[in-house]
Structures are given as C-alpha cells and as structure tokens.
N, C-alpha and C positions, 0 to 999 in steps of 0.2 A: 812370915817371909817379908823380907825387906828389898826394895828395888832402889838401886843406886845408877847414878850416871858414872860408867867407868872413864877415868882420865887418864890419857897416855898415848903412846903411839899407834896402839890398835884400835883406838877409839875415835869416834866422831868428835868428842869433846877435847878441846886444847887444855892441856895440864895447867898452864900458866894463867889463862883467863877464865876457864870454866865454859867458854862460848864454843858454839860449834864450829868447826873447821870449813863447814859448807852445808849444803843441803844433803838430805838422805839420797836423792837421786845421784848426787856427784859422789858420794861415798857409801854405795849399797852394802859393802861388805865390812865397813867398819862397825866397831861394837857400840851400840846405842846404850843398852842397859844391862845391868848385872843383878841377878836376884840372890841373895844370901839367906839361909835359914834364921840366923839371928844377929843382933846388932844392939849396940847401946843406944842407937839414934831411934827416935819414935818413929813407927812404920809409915806415917803419912807426912813426916817432915822431909822436905827436899834436900837432898844431900848427894856427895859424890864419894867415890872411893878409888883408891890407887891400886895400881898393880901389885905393890908390895903388900897392901892389906889384902888383896884377893889370894895372892900367892900363899900367904900365912894361913888363910881359911882352907885353902885346899890341902896344904900341907898338914894341917890339923884334922883331915879327914872329912871336913864338911862337904856336902853337895853345893856347888856354886853353879848357876845357870846364867846363859847369856841370851840377848836378842840383838841380831844385826839390824843396822839402820834401814834397809830397804830391799833386803834379799829374800826372795821367796823361800820359804821353809828355813830361814836364817836364825834358828834357835837351837840350843843344845847345851852341852856339858862343858865346864872350863877344867882343864886339867894342867899340871906343870910337867914341863919336859926340858930337860937340860937347864933348869933353872928359870925358864921362861913360861909365860902363860901360853897355853894352846886352847883353841877353841874348836870343838867338834860338834857338828849337827848331830841329832839323834842318830840318823841313819849312819853318819860316819862312825859314830862311838860304836854302834852295834856291829859294823863291818870291822872294826879295829878288834873287837872281842871274839870275832868268828861267828856270831850269833846270826848273820845274815848270809846265805849262800852267794 
C-alpha cells in the first residue's frame, strides 16, 4: 500500500506549490492523503498524486482510499462519478450500497 498527498481542488494541498492551503482545522473536510494499492514509487518515498492519476486507478478497478484533514471518521473510499472524484466515508459507502438500514 502506498500513501500520497492528493493535489487538487478537493485537497488540502495546492497543486501548483505542493504546500498546504492552510491548517487542517481550517480545512477539516479537505482530502489530506490517498492510499493506493500499488505504485512505481517506493513506499516510503514522499510523493503526491494528481486527481487524473487517482481517477485512472479507480477506473482500472483498484481500491483507492482517502483520509480527510481533520474530520472525525473522515476516511473511506474514492469513486468516480460523472468523471469527477467522489469521496465517501465507509458509512456513506455502505449506505449507498443499501447495506446499512
């Protein structure tokens, strides 16, 4: 499993600079990290990943997970809906599948 900083509009990281947009308290629902099952990058090497790269992994059927910056229980699965990334906590994902009453 590989952990990356997601850069882009849903992220706490600025795409142009790779720096945080602010603190996790200021952006609690921004995506902090993405976990992917495999990558050409060494597992412990710091790196980032773009939304296009994440979208391609999801489209290829790989399970991609996320962690939000400072939200309680802010972790779950990444999907693609209408060509855009969508982030669902585990509870939201189960609700969408009808597994939780």
